[in-house]
Every structure is written in structure tokens, then in C-alpha cells.
TORKOL-4160 file (C-alpha; in steps of 0.2 Angstrom, whole numbers, padded with zeros to 4 digits, m for minus):
334
<pt num="1" X="1305" Y="0626" Z="0637"/>
<pt num="2" X="1315" Y="0621" Z="0621"/>
<pt num="3" X="1331" Y="0614" Z="0616"/>
<pt num="4" X="1334" Y="0597" Z="0624"/>
<pt num="5" X="1350" Y="0595" Z="0634"/>
<pt num="6" X="1357" Y="0580" Z="0626"/>
<pt num="7" X="1354" Y="0583" Z="0607"/>
<pt num="8" X="1359" Y="0597" Z="0596"/>
<pt num="9" X="1347" Y="0611" Z="0591"/>
<pt num="10" X="1350" Y="0605" Z="0573"/>
<pt num="11" X="1343" Y="0587" Z="0577"/>
<pt num="12" X="1327" Y="0595" Z="0585"/>
<pt num="13" X="1325" Y="0607" Z="0570"/>
<pt num="14" X="1328" Y="0593" Z="0557"/>
<pt num="15" X="1314" Y="0582" Z="0565"/>
<pt num="16" X="1303" Y="0597" Z="0567"/>
<pt num="17" X="1305" Y="0602" Z="0549"/>
<pt num="18" X="1300" Y="0585" Z="0543"/>
<pt num="19" X="1284" Y="0586" Z="0553"/>
<pt num="20" X="1280" Y="0603" Z="0546"/>
<pt num="21" X="1284" Y="0599" Z="0528"/>
<pt num="22" X="1278" Y="0581" Z="0526"/>
<pt num="23" X="1259" Y="0577" Z="0526"/>
<pt num="24" X="1257" Y="0558" Z="0529"/>
<pt num="25" X="1265" Y="0548" Z="0543"/>
<pt num="26" X="1265" Y="0530" Z="0551"/>
<pt num="27" X="1269" Y="0530" Z="0569"/>
<pt num="28" X="1276" Y="0514" Z="0578"/>
<pt num="29" X="1286" Y="0509" Z="0593"/>
<pt num="30" X="1295" Y="0493" Z="0600"/>
<pt num="31" X="1286" Y="0476" Z="0603"/>
<pt num="32" X="1280" Y="0473" Z="0620"/>
<pt num="33" X="1276" Y="0492" Z="0622"/>
<pt num="34" X="1277" Y="0500" Z="0639"/>
<pt num="35" X="1270" Y="0516" Z="0646"/>
<pt num="36" X="1283" Y="0527" Z="0637"/>
<pt num="37" X="1281" Y="0518" Z="0621"/>
<pt num="38" X="1262" Y="0519" Z="0621"/>
<pt num="39" X="1261" Y="0537" Z="0628"/>
<pt num="40" X="1273" Y="0543" Z="0615"/>
<pt num="41" X="1264" Y="0534" Z="0602"/>
<pt num="42" X="1247" Y="0542" Z="0606"/>
<pt num="43" X="1255" Y="0559" Z="0611"/>
<pt num="44" X="1263" Y="0560" Z="0594"/>
<pt num="45" X="1248" Y="0555" Z="0585"/>
<pt num="46" X="1237" Y="0568" Z="0593"/>
<pt num="47" X="1251" Y="0581" Z="0590"/>
<pt num="48" X="1251" Y="0577" Z="0571"/>
<pt num="49" X="1233" Y="0577" Z="0570"/>
<pt num="50" X="1232" Y="0594" Z="0578"/>
<pt num="51" X="1244" Y="0600" Z="0565"/>
<pt num="52" X="1232" Y="0594" Z="0551"/>
<pt num="53" X="1243" Y="0579" Z="0546"/>
<pt num="54" X="1237" Y="0562" Z="0540"/>
<pt num="55" X="1244" Y="0550" Z="0553"/>
<pt num="56" X="1241" Y="0532" Z="0558"/>
<pt num="57" X="1247" Y="0522" Z="0572"/>
<pt num="58" X="1254" Y="0504" Z="0570"/>
<pt num="59" X="1256" Y="0490" Z="0582"/>
<pt num="60" X="1256" Y="0471" Z="0577"/>
<pt num="61" X="1240" Y="0462" Z="0583"/>
<pt num="62" X="1251" Y="0451" Z="0594"/>
<pt num="63" X="1253" Y="0466" Z="0606"/>
<pt num="64" X="1235" Y="0465" Z="0611"/>
<pt num="65" X="1228" Y="0465" Z="0623"/>
<pt num="66" X="1239" Y="0478" Z="0631"/>
<pt num="67" X="1244" Y="0478" Z="0649"/>
<pt num="68" X="1229" Y="0482" Z="0659"/>
<pt num="69" X="1237" Y="0498" Z="0666"/>
<pt num="70" X="1237" Y="0506" Z="0648"/>
<pt num="71" X="1220" Y="0500" Z="0641"/>
<pt num="72" X="1212" Y="0517" Z="0646"/>
<pt num="73" X="1223" Y="0525" Z="0632"/>
<pt num="74" X="1214" Y="0530" Z="0616"/>
<pt num="75" X="1222" Y="0517" Z="0605"/>
<pt num="76" X="1207" Y="0510" Z="0597"/>
<pt num="77" X="1212" Y="0516" Z="0580"/>
<pt num="78" X="1229" Y="0507" Z="0579"/>
<pt num="79" X="1232" Y="0498" Z="0563"/>
<pt num="80" X="1237" Y="0480" Z="0565"/>
<pt num="81" X="1243" Y="0479" Z="0546"/>
<pt num="82" X="1252" Y="0492" Z="0536"/>
<pt num="83" X="1240" Y="0503" Z="0527"/>
<pt num="84" X="1238" Y="0502" Z="0508"/>
<pt num="85" X="1246" Y="0518" Z="0505"/>
<pt num="86" X="1261" Y="0513" Z="0516"/>
<pt num="87" X="1274" Y="0518" Z="0502"/>
<pt num="88" X="1268" Y="0536" Z="0503"/>
<pt num="89" X="1271" Y="0538" Z="0522"/>
<pt num="90" X="1286" Y="0544" Z="0532"/>
<pt num="91" X="1288" Y="0531" Z="0546"/>
<pt num="92" X="1292" Y="0537" Z="0564"/>
<pt num="93" X="1299" Y="0525" Z="0576"/>
<pt num="94" X="1296" Y="0530" Z="0594"/>
<pt num="95" X="1306" Y="0524" Z="0609"/>
<pt num="96" X="1313" Y="0510" Z="0599"/>
<pt num="97" X="1332" Y="0508" Z="0601"/>
<pt num="98" X="1334" Y="0495" Z="0588"/>
<pt num="99" X="1324" Y="0493" Z="0572"/>
<pt num="100" X="1324" Y="0474" Z="0575"/>
<pt num="101" X="1313" Y="0478" Z="0591"/>
<pt num="102" X="1298" Y="0481" Z="0578"/>
<pt num="103" X="1301" Y="0466" Z="0567"/>
<pt num="104" X="1288" Y="0471" Z="0553"/>
<pt num="105" X="1298" Y="0471" Z="0537"/>
<pt num="106" X="1284" Y="0480" Z="0528"/>
<pt num="107" X="1288" Y="0496" Z="0538"/>
<pt num="108" X="1305" Y="0498" Z="0531"/>
<pt num="109" X="1307" Y="0487" Z="0515"/>
<pt num="110" X="1298" Y="0500" Z="0504"/>
<pt num="111" X="1311" Y="0513" Z="0505"/>
<pt num="112" X="1301" Y="0524" Z="0517"/>
<pt num="113" X="1309" Y="0539" Z="0525"/>
<pt num="114" X="1312" Y="0535" Z="0543"/>
<pt num="115" X="1313" Y="0546" Z="0558"/>
<pt num="116" X="1320" Y="0539" Z="0574"/>
<pt num="117" X="1315" Y="0548" Z="0590"/>
<pt num="118" X="1322" Y="0539" Z="0606"/>
<pt num="119" X="1331" Y="0541" Z="0622"/>
<pt num="120" X="1340" Y="0523" Z="0624"/>
<pt num="121" X="1358" Y="0524" Z="0626"/>
<pt num="122" X="1361" Y="0510" Z="0614"/>
<pt num="123" X="1351" Y="0516" Z="0600"/>
<pt num="124" X="1358" Y="0511" Z="0584"/>
<pt num="125" X="1354" Y="0527" Z="0574"/>
<pt num="126" X="1344" Y="0517" Z="0561"/>
<pt num="127" X="1334" Y="0532" Z="0554"/>
<pt num="128" X="1337" Y="0544" Z="0540"/>
<pt num="129" X="1335" Y="0557" Z="0554"/>
<pt num="130" X="1340" Y="0552" Z="0572"/>
<pt num="131" X="1333" Y="0562" Z="0587"/>
<pt num="132" X="1341" Y="0552" Z="0601"/>
<pt num="133" X="1343" Y="0561" Z="0618"/>
<pt num="134" X="1351" Y="0549" Z="0630"/>
<pt num="135" X="1349" Y="0562" Z="0644"/>
<pt num="136" X="1330" Y="0563" Z="0642"/>
<pt num="137" X="1320" Y="0554" Z="0655"/>
<pt num="138" X="1309" Y="0547" Z="0642"/>
<pt num="139" X="1304" Y="0548" Z="0624"/>
<pt num="140" X="1289" Y="0557" Z="0629"/>
<pt num="141" X="1300" Y="0571" Z="0636"/>
<pt num="142" X="1308" Y="0573" Z="0619"/>
<pt num="143" X="1291" Y="0574" Z="0610"/>
<pt num="144" X="1287" Y="0588" Z="0622"/>
<pt num="145" X="1302" Y="0597" Z="0616"/>
<pt num="146" X="1297" Y="0594" Z="0598"/>
<pt num="147" X="1280" Y="0601" Z="0601"/>
<pt num="148" X="1287" Y="0616" Z="0609"/>
<pt num="149" X="1298" Y="0620" Z="0594"/>
<pt num="150" X="1284" Y="0618" Z="0583"/>
<pt num="151" X="1274" Y="0629" Z="0594"/>
<pt num="152" X="1260" Y="0616" Z="0593"/>
<pt num="153" X="1245" Y="0618" Z="0605"/>
<pt num="154" X="1248" Y="0607" Z="0620"/>
<pt num="155" X="1230" Y="0600" Z="0623"/>
<pt num="156" X="1225" Y="0591" Z="0638"/>
<pt num="157" X="1224" Y="0575" Z="0628"/>
<pt num="158" X="1242" Y="0576" Z="0621"/>
<pt num="159" X="1249" Y="0582" Z="0639"/>
<pt num="160" X="1240" Y="0567" Z="0647"/>
<pt num="161" X="1248" Y="0554" Z="0635"/>
<pt num="162" X="1265" Y="0562" Z="0637"/>
<pt num="163" X="1263" Y="0562" Z="0656"/>
<pt num="164" X="1260" Y="0543" Z="0656"/>
<pt num="165" X="1276" Y="0541" Z="0647"/>
<pt num="166" X="1285" Y="0552" Z="0659"/>
<pt num="167" X="1278" Y="0545" Z="0675"/>
<pt num="168" X="1281" Y="0527" Z="0670"/>
<pt num="169" X="1298" Y="0528" Z="0663"/>
<pt num="170" X="1304" Y="0538" Z="0678"/>
<pt num="171" X="1296" Y="0525" Z="0691"/>
<pt num="172" X="1285" Y="0539" Z="0697"/>
<pt num="173" X="1299" Y="0551" Z="0697"/>
<pt num="174" X="1310" Y="0540" Z="0708"/>
<pt num="175" X="1323" Y="0533" Z="0696"/>
<pt num="176" X="1340" Y="0540" Z="0692"/>
<pt num="177" X="1334" Y="0547" Z="0675"/>
<pt num="178" X="1323" Y="0560" Z="0684"/>
<pt num="179" X="1331" Y="0577" Z="0685"/>
<pt num="180" X="1326" Y="0595" Z="0686"/>
<pt num="181" X="1322" Y="0596" Z="0667"/>
<pt num="182" X="1310" Y="0581" Z="0670"/>
<pt num="183" X="1300" Y="0590" Z="0683"/>
<pt num="184" X="1299" Y="0606" Z="0673"/>
<pt num="185" X="1292" Y="0596" Z="0659"/>
<pt num="186" X="1280" Y="0587" Z="0671"/>
<pt num="187" X="1275" Y="0604" Z="0677"/>
<pt num="188" X="1271" Y="0611" Z="0660"/>
<pt num="189" X="1260" Y="0595" Z="0656"/>
<pt num="190" X="1251" Y="0598" Z="0672"/>
<pt num="191" X="1248" Y="0616" Z="0667"/>
<pt num="192" X="1241" Y="0610" Z="0650"/>
<pt num="193" X="1227" Y="0600" Z="0659"/>
<pt num="194" X="1234" Y="0584" Z="0666"/>
<pt num="195" X="1223" Y="0577" Z="0680"/>
<pt num="196" X="1237" Y="0569" Z="0690"/>
<pt num="197" X="1226" Y="0560" Z="0703"/>
<pt num="198" X="1215" Y="0553" Z="0689"/>
<pt num="199" X="1230" Y="0546" Z="0679"/>
<pt num="200" X="1239" Y="0539" Z="0694"/>
<pt num="201" X="1223" Y="0530" Z="0699"/>
<pt num="202" X="1221" Y="0523" Z="0681"/>
<pt num="203" X="1239" Y="0517" Z="0681"/>
<pt num="204" X="1242" Y="0511" Z="0698"/>
<pt num="205" X="1226" Y="0509" Z="0708"/>
<pt num="206" X="1214" Y="0501" Z="0696"/>
<pt num="207" X="1221" Y="0483" Z="0698"/>
<pt num="208" X="1211" Y="0468" Z="0694"/>
<pt num="209" X="1210" Y="0455" Z="0708"/>
<pt num="210" X="1217" Y="0442" Z="0696"/>
<pt num="211" X="1233" Y="0453" Z="0694"/>
<pt num="212" X="1234" Y="0454" Z="0713"/>
<pt num="213" X="1233" Y="0435" Z="0714"/>
<pt num="214" X="1247" Y="0433" Z="0700"/>
<pt num="215" X="1258" Y="0445" Z="0710"/>
<pt num="216" X="1256" Y="0435" Z="0725"/>
<pt num="217" X="1260" Y="0419" Z="0716"/>
<pt num="218" X="1276" Y="0427" Z="0709"/>
<pt num="219" X="1281" Y="0434" Z="0726"/>
<pt num="220" X="1279" Y="0417" Z="0734"/>
<pt num="221" X="1292" Y="0410" Z="0723"/>
<pt num="222" X="1306" Y="0423" Z="0725"/>
<pt num="223" X="1323" Y="0416" Z="0727"/>
<pt num="224" X="1341" Y="0423" Z="0729"/>
<pt num="225" X="1357" Y="0418" Z="0720"/>
<pt num="226" X="1375" Y="0424" Z="0718"/>
<pt num="227" X="1377" Y="0428" Z="0736"/>
<pt num="228" X="1360" Y="0435" Z="0737"/>
<pt num="229" X="1363" Y="0449" Z="0724"/>
<pt num="230" X="1352" Y="0441" Z="0711"/>
<pt num="231" X="1333" Y="0441" Z="0715"/>
<pt num="232" X="1323" Y="0430" Z="0704"/>
<pt num="233" X="1305" Y="0424" Z="0702"/>
<pt num="234" X="1296" Y="0414" Z="0689"/>
<pt num="235" X="1279" Y="0415" Z="0682"/>
<pt num="236" X="1272" Y="0399" Z="0674"/>
<pt num="237" X="1256" Y="0394" Z="0664"/>
<pt num="238" X="1250" Y="0386" Z="0680"/>
<pt num="239" X="1251" Y="0403" Z="0689"/>
<pt num="240" X="1240" Y="0411" Z="0675"/>
<pt num="241" X="1228" Y="0397" Z="0677"/>
<pt num="242" X="1227" Y="0398" Z="0696"/>
<pt num="243" X="1225" Y="0416" Z="0697"/>
<pt num="244" X="1214" Y="0419" Z="0682"/>
<pt num="245" X="1226" Y="0432" Z="0676"/>
<pt num="246" X="1233" Y="0434" Z="0658"/>
<pt num="247" X="1251" Y="0438" Z="0653"/>
<pt num="248" X="1246" Y="0456" Z="0650"/>
<pt num="249" X="1245" Y="0457" Z="0669"/>
<pt num="250" X="1263" Y="0454" Z="0673"/>
<pt num="251" X="1268" Y="0473" Z="0672"/>
<pt num="252" X="1275" Y="0479" Z="0688"/>
<pt num="253" X="1279" Y="0462" Z="0696"/>
<pt num="254" X="1297" Y="0465" Z="0694"/>
<pt num="255" X="1296" Y="0482" Z="0704"/>
<pt num="256" X="1293" Y="0471" Z="0720"/>
<pt num="257" X="1309" Y="0461" Z="0717"/>
<pt num="258" X="1320" Y="0476" Z="0714"/>
<pt num="259" X="1316" Y="0482" Z="0732"/>
<pt num="260" X="1323" Y="0467" Z="0740"/>
<pt num="261" X="1338" Y="0472" Z="0752"/>
<pt num="262" X="1355" Y="0467" Z="0745"/>
<pt num="263" X="1349" Y="0464" Z="0727"/>
<pt num="264" X="1359" Y="0471" Z="0712"/>
<pt num="265" X="1348" Y="0463" Z="0698"/>
<pt num="266" X="1330" Y="0458" Z="0699"/>
<pt num="267" X="1324" Y="0446" Z="0686"/>
<pt num="268" X="1306" Y="0439" Z="0682"/>
<pt num="269" X="1306" Y="0424" Z="0670"/>
<pt num="270" X="1290" Y="0422" Z="0661"/>
<pt num="271" X="1285" Y="0405" Z="0653"/>
<pt num="272" X="1277" Y="0411" Z="0636"/>
<pt num="273" X="1269" Y="0394" Z="0633"/>
<pt num="274" X="1265" Y="0388" Z="0616"/>
<pt num="275" X="1264" Y="0404" Z="0606"/>
<pt num="276" X="1276" Y="0402" Z="0592"/>
<pt num="277" X="1289" Y="0412" Z="0602"/>
<pt num="278" X="1304" Y="0408" Z="0612"/>
<pt num="279" X="1300" Y="0398" Z="0628"/>
<pt num="280" X="1304" Y="0412" Z="0641"/>
<pt num="281" X="1304" Y="0430" Z="0642"/>
<pt num="282" X="1317" Y="0438" Z="0655"/>
<pt num="283" X="1314" Y="0455" Z="0662"/>
<pt num="284" X="1328" Y="0463" Z="0671"/>
<pt num="285" X="1330" Y="0478" Z="0683"/>
<pt num="286" X="1346" Y="0484" Z="0690"/>
<pt num="287" X="1345" Y="0492" Z="0708"/>
<pt num="288" X="1362" Y="0502" Z="0706"/>
<pt num="289" X="1369" Y="0512" Z="0692"/>
<pt num="290" X="1385" Y="0501" Z="0692"/>
<pt num="291" X="1376" Y="0487" Z="0684"/>
<pt num="292" X="1371" Y="0488" Z="0665"/>
<pt num="293" X="1357" Y="0476" Z="0662"/>
<pt num="294" X="1355" Y="0482" Z="0644"/>
<pt num="295" X="1372" Y="0474" Z="0640"/>
<pt num="296" X="1365" Y="0457" Z="0647"/>
<pt num="297" X="1350" Y="0459" Z="0637"/>
<pt num="298" X="1359" Y="0464" Z="0621"/>
<pt num="299" X="1370" Y="0448" Z="0623"/>
<pt num="300" X="1355" Y="0438" Z="0621"/>
<pt num="301" X="1346" Y="0447" Z="0607"/>
<pt num="302" X="1336" Y="0459" Z="0618"/>
<pt num="303" X="1339" Y="0477" Z="0623"/>
<pt num="304" X="1333" Y="0491" Z="0634"/>
<pt num="305" X="1340" Y="0504" Z="0647"/>
<pt num="306" X="1355" Y="0503" Z="0658"/>
<pt num="307" X="1343" Y="0499" Z="0673"/>
<pt num="308" X="1329" Y="0491" Z="0664"/>
<pt num="309" X="1330" Y="0478" Z="0650"/>
<pt num="310" X="1324" Y="0461" Z="0644"/>
<pt num="311" X="1326" Y="0447" Z="0631"/>
<pt num="312" X="1318" Y="0431" Z="0626"/>
<pt num="313" X="1326" Y="0414" Z="0626"/>
<pt num="314" X="1324" Y="0395" Z="0625"/>
<pt num="315" X="1335" Y="0392" Z="0640"/>
<pt num="316" X="1328" Y="0384" Z="0655"/>
<pt num="317" X="1326" Y="0393" Z="0672"/>
<pt num="318" X="1342" Y="0385" Z="0679"/>
<pt num="319" X="1352" Y="0390" Z="0663"/>
<pt num="320" X="1345" Y="0408" Z="0664"/>
<pt num="321" X="1350" Y="0410" Z="0682"/>
<pt num="322" X="1367" Y="0403" Z="0678"/>
<pt num="323" X="1370" Y="0415" Z="0664"/>
<pt num="324" X="1364" Y="0430" Z="0674"/>
<pt num="325" X="1376" Y="0425" Z="0688"/>
<pt num="326" X="1390" Y="0425" Z="0675"/>
<pt num="327" X="1385" Y="0442" Z="0669"/>
<pt num="328" X="1384" Y="0449" Z="0686"/>
<pt num="329" X="1401" Y="0442" Z="0691"/>
<pt num="330" X="1408" Y="0450" Z="0675"/>
<pt num="331" X="1401" Y="0467" Z="0680"/>
<pt num="332" X="1406" Y="0466" Z="0698"/>
<pt num="333" X="1424" Y="0459" Z="0698"/>
<pt num="334" X="1432" Y="0455" Z="0715"/>
């Protein structure tokens, strides 16, 4: 397989040529990284290492600990500060629709060459070279295409990292972004050695009891607004304390909300406490393609996909519900 459906061959070749001819790279992704961000980060790191390149991964220290689902990924060598030779490295942003979603000035203030590899529809094309395929199910799928063009060895380790990105960003191959091409890539990764059962268990069936208690607390507070089309719950500091869970255990809570009958938007409002950040983080999911939650998130300084997005705010719970109802009404006139 080669030649992604949503990008020109020249874009693929341009990125591939950069990877062939340059020797030193720094890889990063968006803040609050999900499965596709982390799988793409590790997959690209292993790919470049296999090509004999000097490559390092960067994530700010505040991103750790990672969500429990992803702690099995081999990310122990991630840099939390830009390396001393930062000026000599090409920076590759992965799964990052807007450069502001990785707010570390040192990554871009030195005039480094920037490669932007992503699949978000609202990507701002901030790179010197932009490989943005909005038809791809995930950034991991695009990296697979790049690896194919480079004729790089698809090891079990690379394939497993990319499979994590693929399976999480497609909702276990159930979301609308799943198509025949997605399954062909999945099949190729499995042929390369992915242990599907093992990865599935690591991602979805190794849940700490503290997380189960946190999910139970969140589900006990579900409420419906806007004629029952907005499904909302809140996670507070008290919920973390009572359950014994950490904020890193909130991954997946929203998937329970999006299954509620009649809902068009699901929202989880998380109180971030005293962490020097905005007071609350809002995660959004749309249950239908007619609603664009990324437009809502962008209006409040966030971003994401049409059907999965988020933003941070200092608004209160009631104010957040009110603005979400307003946005929902604007997208569903009449």
C-alpha cells in the first residue's frame, strides 16, 4: 500500500525525502496526548531509529503521568526539556492540528525546519512541509504510508505502536472515520506482528479499580439539557479523592455518555483544581456527523476533530452548559 487517498504523492514524497536526507530530528505531539498522538510519536521514533537517524521524543513534564491505558508504551526515553542541540534538529509535529497545541516556544523559536504530519480537518498548515490527510482515520495511518514509501522495515514494535493509534482514533474501528483503507492498514500491521488480543487487553481490559470507581461517580451525575440532546457529567476534586483515582484515569469516561439515547453532544467537565491552569477542561463528543464539536472547541481556544474535541475554560459548570446549548442550537436550527 502506498499513496494516501487524501494527499498528493508530492506531499508524501516531500516528507519522505526530508526523512531520508536529514539526520537529526525532534518529535512531538499535542498537549494532553491521546492514543493516536502517543502511538504516532513512538511509531515515528522507532521508524527513524530503524533508518539510522538521531531522533528524540519530546513531551512536557506536565503530561505525565500518562493516562493508564497508554503507560505500557515504551516512552521512558521522552525528553521533558528541549535537548542542548535543539538548533540542529528538524522538528516533526505529529497529530497536532495547531502549533499552539504544543505551547513550548523553544521548539519553534530557533528557526528549526518543521514537518507537520496530521489528519485533523482544521489543521492550520503551520509547517515548512505539511502532510495533512483529512481522509485518514488517524495520524498513525499516515505514518504507515510514509514508512511504505520509504520501504522501511515494519517491525512488530513499529506496527504495534501504529496499531494503538489506529484502534483508539477509530473507536475500535466503529467511528465514521473507519473505511476500507483503515482495515487494509490494520491488516498490514497485524501481518507485521501485532498481537491484537494483547494490545486490546492492555488498552481496554487492564483497568485499575480506582478508575472504575471514578467512572461510577461520573455516571451517577449524568444530566441532560437542551431537550435531552446534550448529555453532561462533571468530575470534581472530591470524585478523585473518594475514588482514589487520578486525573490520568478520566480517559474513556465520555464514551459512556455518547451512547445515551437521543444525545447529539456528550460533554465531560473536569475540574482541574489548583494546577496553574484554567479551572475546567471540557471534553466533547458528537454522536452524529451533523454536529461539529471542533467548531465549538475552537471558539473557546481548543480544537480537535469534527466528532471529538475539547477546550479549557474558567467558566462555571452552569455557564459551560449554557454556551454548549447555544452552540448546539446554532448547529441544529429549527
